N, C-alpha and C positions, 0 to 999 in steps of 0.2 A: 606888626605882631607876627611872630614866626609860627609855623605850623605846629611845632612841638609845644609851644606855649598855649595854643588854643585848644589843645586836647584832641585835635582832629588827626594827628599823626598816627595814633594807635587805634583809629576807628571810632573814637568817641564822637559825641554830637555837640554842637554848639548850643549855647543857652539862648541864642537869638531866634531860634526856630529856623525852619527851612522853607523855601519856596518850591513847590512842586515844579519839575521841569516843564510840565505841560501848561503851567500858569505863569511861568517866568515872562518877563517883558520880552516881547518878540518871539515867544515860544510857539510851538506848533499847535496852539489851540485854534480851532477845534480839531477833533480827530479827523483822520483822512476820510472816513465814511460820511461824517457830518459835513465836512468841507465839500465833498463831491455832491452831496444831496443839496446843499445850499446853492452851489453853482448851477446844478441842474434845474432847481426850482426857479432861480433867477432867469435862466435862459428860457424856460417854458413860459414864464410871465412875459418876458420880452417878445417871444415869438407870437404869443397870443395878442399882445398889444399891436404888433406890426400888422397882423392879419385884420384885426378890428379896425385899425386906422385905415388900411387899404380899402375896407368895405364900408367906411363911415358915410360915404356919399357916392354919387355916381362917379365913374372913372373920369379923370380929367382928360379932355380931348383938346389937343393942340393942332396947329397947322400941319406939323409933321405926322401926327397921328393918322390923318386921312391918307397921306401918301403910303404909310406903312400898311394900312388896311387895303389900299389898292394893290400893293405888291403881294399881300397875303392872299388876295383873291386869284392870283395867277396860279398856274400849274406848279406842282412841286419840282418839276424838271425844267421849268422855264428859265431862260437867261435873264429875265427881268428880276427873278427872285435871287439868283446866285451872283449875277454880275451887274445888277442895276445900280442906281444912284444911292439907294439905301442899303445899309448892312442887313444881312439876311436873318439875324437872330430874332429881332422883334417880329417881323412878319411870320417867322416859323412859330413863335409862341402864340401869335394870334391864330394861326392856322391850327395849331395843336389843341388849344383850349376853346376855340370856337367863338368866344365872345370876350368883350373887354373886361367884364367883371371877373370872370374866371382867370383871365390873363393877369390882371392886377393882383389877384389873390395869390397866384403862382409867383409873381414877382416878389411879393412880401415874404412868402415862404422861402424863396431862394435867398433873399436878403437876410432873413433870420439865420439860415444855415451859414452863410458867409460871415456875418458879423459874429456869430457864435464861434466859428473857427478862428477868427482873429482874436477873440477874447480868450479862448483856450490857449492859443499860441503865446499871447502876452502873459497869461497866467502861469505858463510853464517857466517863464523867466523870472518869476517873483517867488520869494520863499513861501513854503507851505504855511497854511494857517489863514488868519484873518486878512493878511495883506493880499494873498492870492484872491480871496473872495472879493475884496474891495477893488482890486485891479480888474478882475473879470466883469464885475457889475459896472465899473466906471466906463469900460469900453461899450458895454451894452446900453448904458444910459446915454452916452454920446450919440449913439445911433437912433435914439428916440427923438432927437431934436427935429422940429418941424421942417427945416430946410432939407433934412435927410429923408424923412418919411414922406414928404410931398411927392417925391419921384416914384414911390411905390404905387401911388394912385394914378399916375400918368401913363397913358398909352404911348410910351416913348422908349428909346433905347437907354436912357440915362440910368434907370434903376438897375438894369442888368449890367451896364458898364461899371457902375460903382460896386456892384457885388463881385464882379470879376477882378477888381483891383485887389 
């Protein structure tokens, strides 16, 4: 059917009705403000879940946890802290937060920020609208898996290492 035959060439309208561009398949539904709000709400729920999960029980203490605590007990300027067998980040966190509960809570908050950053980066590569929301939430959902959140409750370097990736 040619444009002239359809009556659209002169600005007329089609008898079939029209689909709003915002409701077209793959269109930009929802609006940018709603999209941003849904992504933010998803991240806030995710961050709260990680913190609750990290505080759900006592921090998990492993064999390495004791060596990190021993290094954290050293002076801030000691060679055991900066040049010892253990990397300095975990002992510094133990030293900064004072106890393992506060440290694991901080690990969960850091993880939430890092996973949120990854979700936003992936979301920027996806077309605006529902696809971006699903993409962002999918990344955050992956990060709620037990093998991932387990490390947030552990007094080890693995949580910070995964966050740094």
